[in-house]
C-alpha positions in Angstrom: -14.0 7.6 -14.5 -14.6 10.4 -12.4 -13.8 8.5 -9.4 -10.5 7.5 -11.1 -9.6 11.0 -11.5 -10.5 12.3 -7.8 -8.8 9.8 -5.9 -5.3 10.4 -6.9 -6.0 14.4 -6.9 -7.4 14.0 -3.4 -4.4 12.1 -2.3 -2.1 14.5 -3.6 -3.8 17.1 -1.7 -3.5 15.5 1.4 0.0 14.4 0.9 1.1 17.8 0.2 -0.8 19.1 2.9 0.9 16.7 5.3 4.3 17.7 4.1 3.6 21.5 4.5 5.5 23.1 7.5 3.8 23.6 10.7 5.4 26.7 12.5 4.1 30.0 12.0 7.5 31.5 10.6 7.1 29.8 7.3 6.3 33.2 5.7 9.7 34.6 6.8 11.8 32.1 5.1 12.6 34.2 2.0 16.3 35.1 3.0 15.2 36.3 6.9 15.3 33.2 8.4 18.5 31.1 7.8 17.4 27.5 8.8 19.1 24.7 7.5 16.3 22.4 7.8 15.3 21.3 4.4 12.9 18.8 5.5 10.5 21.2 6.6 10.8 24.0 4.4 12.6 23.2 1.2 13.2 20.7 -1.4 13.2 17.7 1.3 9.5 18.4 2.1 8.7 18.0 -1.3 10.7 14.9 -2.2 9.3 13.1 1.1 5.6 14.4 -0.1 5.9 13.0 -3.5 7.6 9.7 -2.2 4.5 9.3 0.3 2.3 10.2 -2.9 3.6 7.2 -5.2 3.5 4.8 -2.2 0.0 5.8 -1.3 -1.1 5.5 -5.1 0.4 2.0 -5.2 -1.6 1.2 -2.0 -4.9 2.5 -3.6 -4.0 0.5 -6.6 -3.5 -2.6 -5.0 -6.6 -2.2 -2.7 -8.6 -1.8 -6.0 -7.5 -4.8 -7.5 -7.7 -7.2 -4.3 -10.6 -9.5 -3.6 -11.7 -7.6 -0.8 -15.6 -6.7 -0.5 -16.3 -3.1 -1.4 -16.9 -1.8 2.0 -13.4 -3.1 2.9 -11.8 -1.5 0.0 -13.6 1.6 0.6 -12.5 1.8 4.3 -8.8 1.1 3.6 -8.9 3.8 1.0 -10.3 6.3 3.5 -7.7 5.3 6.0 -4.8 5.8 3.3 -6.3 9.2 2.3 -7.0 10.5 5.3 -3.9 9.5 7.0 -1.4 9.0 4.0 1.7 8.0 5.9 0.2 6.1 8.9 -2.6 4.6 6.8 0.0 3.1 4.3 1.9 1.8 7.3 -1.2 0.2 8.8 -2.0 -1.4 5.2 1.4 -2.8 4.8 1.2 -4.1 8.5 -2.5 -5.3 9.0 -4.3 -5.8 5.9 -3.6 -9.5 5.5 -2.4 -8.8 1.7 -1.5 -12.4 0.7 -5.3 -13.9 1.4 -7.0 -10.8 -0.8 -4.3 -10.8 -3.7 -6.1 -11.2 -6.8 -4.6 -13.6 -9.5 -3.3 -10.5 -11.4 -2.8 -12.9 -14.6 -5.0 -13.7 -17.3 -7.2 -16.8 -17.5 -5.9 -19.4 -19.9 -7.8 -20.1 -23.1 -9.5 -23.4 -23.0 
């Protein structure tokens, strides 16, 4: 139960950290620095971070529901959590999703 709570929180923290401004003048943007780069300093970075967070959560849920061994699940989740954007792209490109897809439906009643 605790793991189900900690994984999204950790993913959120990592996603927000990756969307944070990198330059040293981030503290001077309150009226002193007129930069029209909304992706780095404004709403655009938050929206991009939110989109990446949602996609990362989708990847994590898909990995947890797959038929992979537990060690492979853990490895994919770590890659996605440590590298939110790159990990998600690597998962969609190289994970062989069709082979490890769970049935996703209920078993028929005999």
